C-alpha positions as CSV (number, residue, x, y, z in Angstrom):
1,M,-13.8,9.6,1.1
2,E,-16.7,11.2,-0.6
3,K,-19.9,12.4,1.0
4,S,-23.2,11.2,-0.4
5,R,-26.2,13.4,-1.1
6,D,-27.5,12.8,2.4
7,G,-24.2,13.9,4.0
8,K,-22.9,10.5,5.0
9,V,-19.3,9.6,4.3
10,E,-19.0,6.7,1.9
11,A,-16.0,4.3,1.8
12,E,-14.1,4.4,-1.4
13,L,-14.5,1.0,-3.1
14,L,-11.8,-0.6,-5.2
15,D,-12.3,-3.3,-7.9
16,V,-9.4,-5.6,-8.9
17,N,-8.0,-3.0,-11.4
18,G,-8.2,-0.2,-8.8
19,L,-6.6,-2.4,-6.2
20,A,-3.8,-3.4,-8.5
21,A,-3.1,0.2,-9.4
22,M,-3.2,1.3,-5.7
23,L,-0.6,-1.5,-4.9
24,S,1.4,-0.7,-8.0
25,M,1.3,-4.3,-9.3
26,S,-0.2,-6.3,-12.1
27,R,-3.5,-8.1,-11.7
28,T,-1.6,-11.4,-11.9
29,S,0.6,-10.4,-9.0
30,L,-2.4,-9.3,-7.0
31,Y,-4.1,-12.6,-7.7
32,K,-1.0,-14.5,-6.4
33,I,-1.0,-12.4,-3.2
34,R,-4.7,-12.8,-2.7
35,T,-4.5,-16.6,-3.0
36,T,-1.4,-17.2,-1.0
37,D,-1.3,-14.5,1.8
38,V,-3.9,-15.5,4.4
39,S,-3.7,-12.0,5.9
40,F,-5.0,-10.4,2.7
41,P,-8.5,-9.1,3.4
42,E,-11.6,-10.7,2.0
43,P,-13.6,-8.4,-0.3
44,A,-16.1,-6.2,1.5
45,F,-18.5,-7.1,-1.3
46,K,-18.4,-10.5,-3.0
47,Q,-20.3,-9.7,-6.2
48,P,-19.0,-7.6,-7.8
49,R,-15.7,-8.1,-5.9
50,R,-14.9,-4.8,-4.1
51,W,-12.5,-3.9,-1.3
52,T,-12.6,-0.6,0.7
53,R,-9.5,1.6,0.6
54,T,-9.5,1.4,4.4
55,Q,-9.3,-2.4,4.4
56,I,-6.2,-2.2,2.1
57,I,-4.5,0.6,4.1
58,N,-5.0,-1.4,7.3
59,W,-3.6,-4.5,5.7
60,I,-0.5,-2.5,4.4
61,D,0.0,-1.2,8.0
62,Y,-0.3,-4.7,9.4
63,K,2.2,-6.1,6.9
64,S,4.7,-3.2,7.5
65,K,4.6,-3.6,11.3
66,G,4.8,-7.4,11.2
67,E,7.8,-9.5,10.7
68,D,9.1,-10.3,7.3
69,D,7.3,-13.5,5.9
70,A,10.7,-15.2,5.4
71,E,11.8,-14.3,8.9
72,Q,8.5,-15.7,10.3
73,A,8.8,-18.9,8.3
74,G,12.3,-19.4,9.6
75,K,11.2,-18.9,13.2
76,E,8.4,-21.4,12.7
77,A,10.9,-23.9,11.1
78,Y,13.3,-23.5,14.0
79,G,10.7,-23.3,16.8
80,N,11.0,-19.6,17.4
81,V,14.7,-19.9,18.5
82,E,16.6,-16.7,18.3
83,M,19.6,-17.1,16.0
84,T,22.6,-15.2,17.3
85,T,26.2,-14.9,16.3
86,D,29.0,-14.4,18.8
87,E,31.4,-11.7,17.7
88,K,34.7,-11.7,19.5
């Protein structure tokens, strides 16, 4: 984060290109995630579209701590039943 002339800390803003670079993906892949993953944060600013680095870091932390999307989908499909195997 950078300090402005008055000494206040300003959030680093990312446009689509900067966001794609931060996440190491193409703009097309980023678009797919933005439109399909409901947990992806809305832009901090709508026009021009900008996200804060903090928003994205918090989202990454949330995704890394949460369950795998496929695992979650499986639990929803099977009513959150734990699937176990008996090893004998």
